[in-house]
N, C-alpha and C positions, 0 to 999 in steps of 0.2 A: 513557423513556430518561433516564439520570442525568447530564444535562448540568449544567454550572455555571450559576449565575444569569446571569452575563455572557453566556454563549453563548445563552441563551434570548432575549436581546434581538435575536438575528439569526435569519434564516429557516432553522431546522433542518428537514431533509427528513422528510416523513411516510413511514412504512413500513407503513401500514395495508393496502396492497394485498397483503401477504404473509400466508399462513396459517402456523400453527405447523409443519405438515408440510413447508413449503417449506425450512425451515432444516436439513432433513436433507441438503440438497444444496449449501448454501453457508453461509458463516460468519455467524452472527447477531451484530449489533453488541453489544459487551460493554464492560468497563471500559477496555480499550485504545482502543476506538473513541471513547468519550466523551473520553478524554484527548487523542486526536488532534484532535477538533473544538474542544475547549477551548483547546488550544495554538495552533491556527490563529487563533482569535479574539484570543488574547493577542498574536499576531504580525500583527494586521490592518494596523498602520501600515506594516510592511515589505511586505506584500502590496500595499498601495495604492501604495507607492513603486515597486515592480517593475511594477505595472500589466500583468500578464502577458498575452501573446497565446497562448502554447502551454502547455498544462497536460497532464501525463502522470501517470496512476496505474497502478502495477503491482499488480494485485490478486491475482495468482497467480504463484507461482514453482515451477516443476518442477525438481527437483534430484535427482540420484542419484549414489551413490558406487559404484564398481566395485571389487570385491575378488575376486581369483581368478576373474575372468571372470563373476562373478555380481553382479547389481544388489542392493545391500543396503539401500538407503534410497530412498524416494520421499516427497516432502513437498510439501504445497501448502496454500494459504490463500485459497480463493476468497471473494469478498465480495458484498455486497448493493448496492454503488454509493452507499452513504450518504456516503462521504467526498468523492468527486468532485462529487456533486450539491450537497453543502454548500458546497464551494469555489465552484462556479458561482454559487450564490445569494448567497454572501458577496461575491464580486467584483462581481456586478451591483449590489449596494448600495454598495460602496466606490468603484468607478470604473466607472460604467455605460456610458461612451461607447466603450470598447474592444470591438472584435470579437474573438472568441476561438475557439481550436481546442482541443477536449478529446479526449484519447485515453485509453481505458481498456483495458488488456491483461489477459486472463485466459484460461487454457487450458480452464477448466471451462465447458461449454456452459450449465449451469444458472446460473452466476454472470453470464455474458454476458446471458442472458435476464433475470435479476434486475436487473442494472444498467440495462438498457433500460427495464424497467418503472418503476424508481425515477426515472430521468430523465423519462420521459413523464408520470408521475403527479405530478411536482413542477414541471412547466412548464419542464424543463431545455432542451428543444429550442428554446425561444424565447430562451435565454440564450447560445447559441453553437452551433457545429457540433460534434457528438459523433461520434467514430469509435470503435466498439467492436470490438476486434481479438482474435480467439481465438489466443493465442500464449503461449509460455513467455517470461516477462519481456517485454522490448520488442524481441525479436530481429528481427522483420520490419520494424521501424521505425528501426533503428539508423542506417542510411545516410541515410534521409530526414530524420530529426530531429537528426542530429549537430550539436551546438553551438547548438541552437535552442530547447531546452526551458527555459521560464522558471520553471515550478513543477513539481516532481516529488513524488509522494506514494507511500508504501509502508508497509504494516503487515505486515512479514514474519513468518513463524514464528520465535519467539525462545526457546522453551523448550529447554534443553539435553537431547539424547537421545543414547544410545550404541547400539552395535551390537546389544545384546540386545533393543532395541525394534523391530528391523526385522521386517517381515512376510515371508510367503512372497512372493518377488519377482514371480513370474509372475502370480498373481491380482491382487495390488495394482497392479502395473504396468498391467494391462489396464483395471482400474476407473479408475485415474488418467487414463489416456489418453482414456477414454470420458467422463470427467467425471461418473461415476455414484456416486461415493463421496466422503465427507468425511474419509477416514482421515488422521489426524495433521495436522490443520489447524494444530496448535500446534507441530509438531516442527521444531526449528531446527538439528538436527545437533550435532556435537561442539562444546561451548561455547555452543551456541545462536546462533552468528553465521555459520554456513556460508553461508546464503542472503543475509544482509545484506552479506557481503563481495562477492558477485557483483553485488548491486544497486549498491553503491558504485562498483564498476568500470564498470558501465554508465553511471552518472550522470556519471562523470568524462569520458565521451565525449559525453553528451547535453546537459548543462547549458550554457546560454548564459552570456555573460560575467557577467550579473547573476543567473543562474539559482540557485534555491534549492530544496533538497529537504528534506522532512520525513519522518522514519520513527520507528517505535516500537522500543524495545529494553529489555532489563532493565538496571537501573543498573549491575550488576556487570560487564556486558559492555562498558562504556565504554572501558577501556584497549585491548581488542582492536579495537574499532571505530575508535578514534582512530588506532591503528597502521595499519590498512588505509586509512583516509581520508588519512593523511599520505603514504602510498606513492602514492596516487592524486592527490596535490596538492589535497586538499580539507581543509577545516577543519570542526570539529564544535563545536556549542554546545548546551547543554541549555536547551530552552524551558520545560519544565514537568515536574515529578515527581509521582508519585502512588503511594501504598503501600497494600497490602491485607495480609491475614493471610498470603497465599501468595507475594507477589512485590512487587518495587519497580520500577515502570515509569518510563520516561523518554521524552518526545518530544524527538527530536534535530533540530536544524537543520543542514543540510549545505550548504556554499557553497565556491566556489573560493577558493583562497588569494590 
């Protein structure tokens, strides 16, 4: 994995328990994942100050647009559990006395299984209580966790896609619901921020007074994200940027105003 040298000073999770074929069913860590972990290390002093008790990762977002009574888009980004396990191990080193509750939401059954394996194989269950919830966003947890999430994490689909990219709605819908396909793990809808906007709306309800969220976006999406965050009474700061030949990524820090 291509972590920064600074991140390698901290206990990064092992994913040796996965085989290459496993990544057909969930998102393999890539440059955006490395940016996420590097940015959390950069923000480690803030994490230590928050000393969080409740940590929530949204690893999967199911989203659909309805046009003329037809579902035109289904988008999801199931993950391997690398981010939430890294946070658990990082917090254990930064502020080890706190007992913690970790929630990971994912509607893809393979991603739930993958996260469970990553937690177990990296000693995560000794670092706090993990609850793995098969769900779209944090929907079943909204009332229980309202105003109590200290750290929120999300690497949403962010690549702009338009109507022409939509699949046959029936077959893709079935596969998405059953968690058997990784179709459009990158697909973020019009402008690439359709799902990010829903996540921000959720975080506006879930974050505690000191709660902080981190999410990945394309740098050119910042104006749209700031606009949504402002409407939700949230503020946005860029933690870290990273460019490749294809895209300019940013890890954003989201907090209450």
